Every structure is written in C-alpha cells, then in structure tokens.
C-alpha positions in Angstrom: 0.0 0.0 0.0 1.3 3.5 -0.8 -0.1 4.9 2.5 0.5 3.5 6.0 -1.0 5.1 9.2 -1.8 8.2 7.2 1.7 8.7 5.8 3.2 7.8 2.4 5.6 4.8 2.5 9.3 5.6 1.7 8.9 3.7 -1.6 5.7 5.8 -2.5 7.5 9.0 -1.8 10.5 8.0 -3.8 8.1 7.0 -6.6 6.6 10.6 -6.7 10.0 12.0 -6.9 11.0 9.8 -9.7 7.8 10.6 -11.6 8.3 14.3 -11.1 11.9 14.1 -12.5 10.7 12.0 -15.6 8.0 14.6 -16.2 10.7 17.3 -16.3 12.5 15.3 -18.9 9.4 15.4 -21.1 7.9 11.9 -20.5 4.1 11.9 -20.6 2.0 10.7 -17.7 0.7 7.7 -19.9 4.3 6.6 -20.5 5.1 6.9 -16.8 2.0 5.0 -15.9 2.9 2.1 -18.2 6.5 2.1 -17.0 5.3 2.1 -13.4 2.9 -0.9 -13.8 5.7 -2.7 -15.5 8.2 -2.0 -12.7 10.6 -0.3 -14.9 10.9 2.8 -12.6 11.3 0.7 -9.3 15.1 0.7 -9.3 15.1 4.7 -9.3 13.4 4.6 -5.8 16.6 3.3 -4.2 18.4 6.5 -4.9 17.0 7.8 -1.6 19.9 5.8 0.0 22.3 8.5 -1.6 20.4 11.7 -0.8 22.5 14.7 0.0 21.6 18.2 1.5 20.2 20.8 -0.9 22.5 23.5 0.3 25.5 24.2 -2.1 28.7 26.2 -2.0 30.2 28.3 -4.7 33.5 27.2 -6.4 35.0 30.5 -5.2 34.1 29.9 -1.6 35.7 26.4 -1.7 38.8 27.8 -3.5 39.2 30.5 -0.7 38.8 28.0 2.0 41.2 25.4 0.6 43.7 27.8 -0.9 43.4 26.2 -4.3 42.9 28.3 -7.4 39.3 28.3 -8.7 40.6 27.0 -12.0 42.1 24.0 -10.2 39.0 23.3 -8.3 37.0 23.3 -11.5 39.6 21.0 -13.2 39.4 18.5 -10.2 35.6 18.6 -10.4 35.7 17.7 -14.1 38.1 14.8 -13.5 35.8 13.6 -10.7 32.9 13.6 -13.2 31.2 17.0 -12.9 30.5 18.3 -16.4 32.2 21.7 -17.2 28.9 23.4 -18.1 27.3 22.8 -14.7 26.8 25.9 -12.6 29.7 27.0 -10.4 28.4 25.4 -7.2 29.3 22.2 -5.3 27.6 20.1 -2.7 29.0 19.6 0.9 30.3 16.2 -0.1 32.1 17.7 -3.1 33.5 20.4 -0.8 34.8 17.8 1.7 36.5 15.8 -1.2 38.2 19.0 -2.4 39.5 19.7 1.1 41.1 16.2 1.1 42.7 17.1 -2.3 44.1 20.4 -0.8 45.7 18.7 2.1 47.4 16.1 -0.2 48.8 19.0 -2.3 49.8 21.0 0.8 51.8 17.9 2.0 54.0 18.3 -1.1 52.5 15.7 -3.6 53.3 16.9 -7.2 50.3 18.4 -8.9 51.0 16.6 -12.2 51.0 13.2 -10.4 48.0 14.0 -8.2 45.7 14.8 -11.2 46.7 11.5 -12.7 45.9 9.7 -9.5 42.5 11.4 -9.0 41.7 10.5 -12.7 42.6 6.9 -11.9 40.4 6.9 -8.8 37.5 8.4 -10.6 37.7 6.0 -13.6 38.0 2.9 -11.4 35.1 3.8 -9.0 33.0 4.8 -12.0 33.5 1.3 -13.5 32.7 -0.2 -10.0 29.6 1.7 -9.6 28.5 1.0 -13.2 29.0 -2.8 -12.6 27.1 -2.6 -9.3 24.1 -1.0 -10.9 24.1 -3.1 -14.0 24.5 -6.4 -12.2 21.8 -5.4 -9.7 19.6 -4.6 -12.6 20.3 -7.8 -14.6 20.0 -10.2 -11.7 17.6 -8.6 -9.2 15.4 -6.1 -11.0 14.9 -7.8 -14.3 13.7 -11.2 -12.6 11.2 -9.2 -10.4 9.8 -7.6 -13.6 9.4 -11.0 -15.2 7.7 -12.4 -12.1 5.2 -9.4 -12.3 5.8 -8.3 -8.8 3.8 -5.2 -7.9 5.6 -2.0 -8.4 5.8 -0.7 -4.8 6.5 -4.1 -3.4 9.3 -4.4 -6.0 10.7 -1.0 -5.0 10.6 -1.9 -1.2 12.2 -5.3 -1.8 15.0 -3.8 -3.9 15.4 -0.9 -1.5 15.9 -3.4 1.5 18.4 -5.4 -0.5 20.4 -2.3 -1.6 20.5 -1.0 1.9 21.9 -4.3 3.1 24.5 -4.5 0.2 25.6 -0.9 0.3 27.5 -1.1 3.7 29.6 -3.9 2.2 31.2 -1.6 -0.5 33.3 0.7 1.7 35.1 -1.9 3.9 35.6 -4.3 0.9 37.0 -1.5 -1.2 39.3 -0.3 1.7 40.4 -3.9 2.2 41.3 -4.4 -1.5 43.1 -1.0 -1.6 45.3 -1.8 1.3 46.0 -5.4 0.1 47.1 -4.2 -3.4 48.9 -1.2 -2.0 51.2 -3.5 0.1 51.7 -5.7 -2.9 52.8 -2.9 -5.3 55.0 -1.2 -2.5 56.7 -4.6 -2.3 57.1 -4.8 -6.0 58.6 -1.2 -6.2 61.1 -2.0 -3.5 62.2 -5.3 -5.3 62.4 -3.6 -8.6 64.9 -1.0 -7.1 66.9 -3.8 -5.5 67.2 -5.7 -8.7 68.0 -2.8 -11.0 71.7 -2.9 -12.0 72.5 0.6 -10.7 71.2 3.9 -9.7 72.3 5.2 -13.1 69.8 2.9 -14.8 67.0 4.6 -13.0 68.5 8.2 -13.5 68.7 7.6 -17.2 65.0 7.0 -17.6 63.0 10.1 -18.3 60.6 11.4 -15.7 57.2 9.7 -16.1 58.7 6.7 -18.1 59.2 3.1 -16.8 61.4 0.3 -18.2 59.0 -2.6 -18.4 58.1 -5.9 -20.1 55.1 -5.2 -22.4 53.0 -8.2 -23.3 49.8 -8.5 -25.5 47.8 -11.7 -25.7 44.8 -12.3 -27.9 42.8 -15.1 -29.6 43.4 -15.8 -33.2 40.5 -15.9 -35.5 38.1 -14.7 -32.8 35.9 -12.7 -35.2 35.3 -15.7 -37.4 34.8 -17.9 -34.3 32.1 -15.4 -33.1 30.4 -15.5 -36.4 30.3 -19.3 -36.4 29.4 -20.0 -32.8 27.4 -16.9 -31.7 28.0 -14.1 -29.2 27.2 -16.1 -26.0 29.6 -19.0 -26.8 32.3 -16.6 -27.8 31.8 -14.5 -24.7 32.3 -17.7 -22.6 35.5 -18.4 -24.4 36.7 -14.9 -23.7 35.8 -15.0 -20.0 37.5 -18.4 -19.6 40.6 -17.0 -21.4 40.9 -13.9 -19.2 40.3 -16.0 -16.0 43.1 -18.3 -17.2 45.4 -15.4 -17.6 44.5 -14.0 -14.1 44.9 -17.4 -12.4 48.3 -18.2 -13.9 50.2 -14.9 -14.2 53.5 -14.6 -12.3 53.2 -12.8 -9.0 55.1 -9.8 -10.2 53.0 -9.4 -13.4 49.9 -7.2 -13.7 47.0 -7.1 -16.1 46.7 -3.4 -17.3 43.4 -3.9 -19.3 41.3 -6.2 -21.4 39.8 -5.0 -24.7 37.4 -7.7 -26.2 39.7 -10.9 -26.7 42.9 -9.0 -26.0 44.7 -8.8 -22.7 47.7 -6.4 -21.9 50.0 -7.4 -19.2 53.2 -5.7 -17.8 56.0 -7.1 -15.7 59.4 -6.0 -14.5 60.9 -9.4 -15.4 60.9 -10.3 -19.0 62.4 -13.8 -18.4 59.6 -15.0 -16.0 56.9 -13.4 -18.2 58.1 -15.2 -21.3 58.4 -18.5 -19.4 54.8 -18.0 -18.3 53.6 -17.2 -21.8 55.1 -20.4 -23.2 53.5 -22.5 -20.5 50.2 -20.6 -20.8 49.8 -21.3 -24.6 50.3 -25.0 -24.0 46.9 -25.0 -22.2 45.0 -24.2 -25.4 44.7 -27.0 -27.9 41.5 -26.0 -29.7 40.6 -22.9 -31.5 40.5 -20.1 -31.0 44.1 -20.3 -29.8 45.9 -17.5 -28.0 49.1 -15.9 -29.4 51.6 -13.6 -27.5 53.8 -10.8 -28.3 56.3 -9.4 -25.8 58.7 -6.4 -25.9 61.1 -5.0 -23.2 61.5 -1.2 -23.3 60.5 2.3 -22.0 56.9 3.3 -21.8 55.1 6.5 -20.6 53.1 5.7 -17.5 50.0 7.8 -17.3 46.6 7.5 -15.6 47.3 3.8 -14.7 48.1 2.9 -18.3 51.1 2.6 -20.6 51.7 4.5 -23.8 54.3 5.3 -26.4 56.0 3.7 -29.4 57.3 0.7 -27.4 53.8 -0.2 -26.5 52.8 0.1 -30.1 55.6 -2.2 -31.0 54.6 -4.9 -28.6 51.1 -4.7 -30.1 52.4 -5.0 -33.7 54.4 -8.1 -32.7 51.3 -10.0 -31.3 49.5 -9.2 -34.6 52.5 -10.8 -36.4 52.5 -14.0 -34.2 50.7 -17.2 -35.3 48.2 -19.2 -33.2 49.9 -20.8 -30.3 53.1 -18.8 -30.8 55.1 -16.5 -28.5 56.9 -13.9 -30.5 59.5 -11.6 -28.8 62.0 -8.8 -29.6 65.8 -9.1 -29.2 65.5 -7.2 -25.9 63.4 -10.0 -24.4 65.5 -12.6 -26.1 68.6 -11.2 -24.4 67.0 -11.1 -21.0 65.4 -14.7 -21.4 68.5 -16.2 -23.1 69.8 -17.7 -19.9 66.7 -19.6 -19.0 67.0 -23.3 -19.2 63.3 -23.7 -19.7 63.2 -21.8 -23.1 64.4 -22.3 -26.6 64.7 -19.2 -28.9 64.6 -19.3 -32.6 65.4 -16.1 -34.6 63.3 -15.5 -37.6 65.2 -12.5 -38.8 64.4 -8.8 -39.1 60.7 -8.2 -39.8 58.9 -5.1 -41.1 56.2 -4.0 -38.7 53.5 -1.5 -39.7 54.3 2.0 -38.5 58.0 1.4 -37.8 60.6 2.5 -40.3 63.3 0.1 -39.3 62.8 -3.8 -39.4 62.6 -5.4 -35.9 64.6 -8.5 -34.9 62.1 -11.2 -33.7 62.4 -14.6 -32.0 59.9 -17.4 -31.6 60.0 -18.9 -28.1 59.3 -22.5 -27.2 59.6 -24.7 -24.3 63.2 -26.2 -24.1 
C-alpha cells in the first residue's frame, strides 16, 4: 500500500520524486503509468539511499577555504565527473572531497602526479559503480519484472536489498586497496633492489618506466564469433581472461582487457616469457591465443602505458601465429639464460608503422 498510518511509505514518496523528474525530462503521464505498472521505474526509488543536503557552496568559496585556485578546483571537479557546463556550485560532499585534495597537495605531492591519481580513482570507481548497478539490474530487477511483482512491493524489496549490500562496499574497497597497496609497494622495492645501478633509474625520463610489455589475444576470434554466436564467444573470452588471471607470475599485472585481447606488464621479461610459453600449452582447440612481448621504455600515465614501445609490442602480437610466442631481441637477451626456453630467430621483420625492421624470435619450451 502507498499509505501507512496516514503517511506515504518511503517507496511511494520515492516514486513520486522519480515521476516528477521524468516529467521534467518530457515523458508523458501515460508513458510513466505504463513504465510504473511494468516496474521499470522501481530501481530509481533506491536513490534515496544516496540523498544529500540541498544547500550548495560556490566554487570561489571552496577555493578560498582550501587555498586552491578556482581553475584548479574546477579542473578537479571535471576529473571527478562534474561536467564543465554545470553551474559553479558544489555540494557539501564535493567540498569535503576538495578539502582532502588540498591537504594532499599541501603535503607536497606533485600536482601533475596528483591529477593523474585522481583520474585513476574516478575511472576505477565509475567502473565499479556501473558494474554494481548493471548487475543489480540484470540479476535482481529484471527477474522481479518478469515475475510481475507489484511496483511498490518491488521497490521496497530492492530498497531493502540495496540497503543491506551498500554497507559492504566501503570496507571491501578499503580492504582491497590496502591489500594491493602492500603488494605494489613490495614490487617497487624489489624493482629498485634488482636494478643494475642507480644510473639505470636516473637515465629513464621522468614519467617513463622500463618494463616488459605483453599482449595476448585469440586468433581468428571474429570468425569464431560469427560461427558460434556471441554467447559462446563470450564464454570463451571469459575463460581465457580468467586463465590469464589465475596463472600470471606474481610480479606481473593485467593493465586492461579489450574484447579478446589482454595487456600485461611485468618488471621481469624472463619470467613473463616462461609464463607465456606455458600458458599457450593449455589451449589445444581454436581459438588459440598468441603472445607478443617487448622490453623497453613506456610512458606511464593514468594507470596505463603509452608510447612507441607499447605500439611495437602490439604490432608483434599481430604478427604472431596461433599458439606462438613472439619476442624482440631485448626480451631474447633477458630470457636467453633460461634453461626452460628455446629461442629461434626469424630475422628482421617489417612491422607496420615502424621504419626500421625489428629482430624477432619465436620462443618455445626447451
């Protein structure tokens, strides 16, 4: 019932607010009635869990309080996801986040690095929040719609479930952050210990890293998708990515996945190459993976790697055959002492976009 003891229920009040906003966007009452009966608006009612005070502060007031320039405040807000054409006002939550930013900068953290860090935070959390909403919609909301659960009952059920799930997000996120922070601090210390000399680090340009760059993809995946269908192909990709995650050396990291392609980096080209050879032996049926690895300098920015050396590694994987690990001479030199590997030079190969041929090697298990 929308009214209990003479007062609207929380779900009914939320429904009225959602309807009002949809009306402002130009939807007709008939459209909204139909959507309401079908339960398509019910998920919007849970936004009451995230309500914030109406009072807002000006960008100039926040800038004066934090000591940051108004232009910097606006730049941070854009990175955090506030469109540039919004009015120059912020919520109290925005202001508190900006105060944290000011404290970090006042402590001496370089602005160029700080803005990249904020961008990585924002992109990562945006992806997390998007996944939370989409998965909730696909596996909670849609089944309730199919079961024809009444609208307000559906809204209350989803609101209760969201209220129970939401408190898990902060402690789990904090736990994962601390866990991976410890891991990457350890990796950084190990990397400094294993570098040949201080001069090696000093010679690398600021913002660059010397790293093994690895691309792995599935050969003939487009044709496989056409033959087997999207669902079957998606299952293959998921199993492929999970296999990469489960078997990677401890020091290696997945940077990103794009469709059937995975980008991995590692400070150790030898262990990464040994892993790649062993990994490909797991796949006997099509579509089979292939691997390209290069060892060189890359620009590190916003949690990703850029530059000509990254492009080179990507060109190499495109040249590899199914079930083949193809590496540059820099990787071959680093992995040459491994008793587990056998390297066969295939000569200097022309790669698209690179004026000089590149010396390449096929790597197999010894």
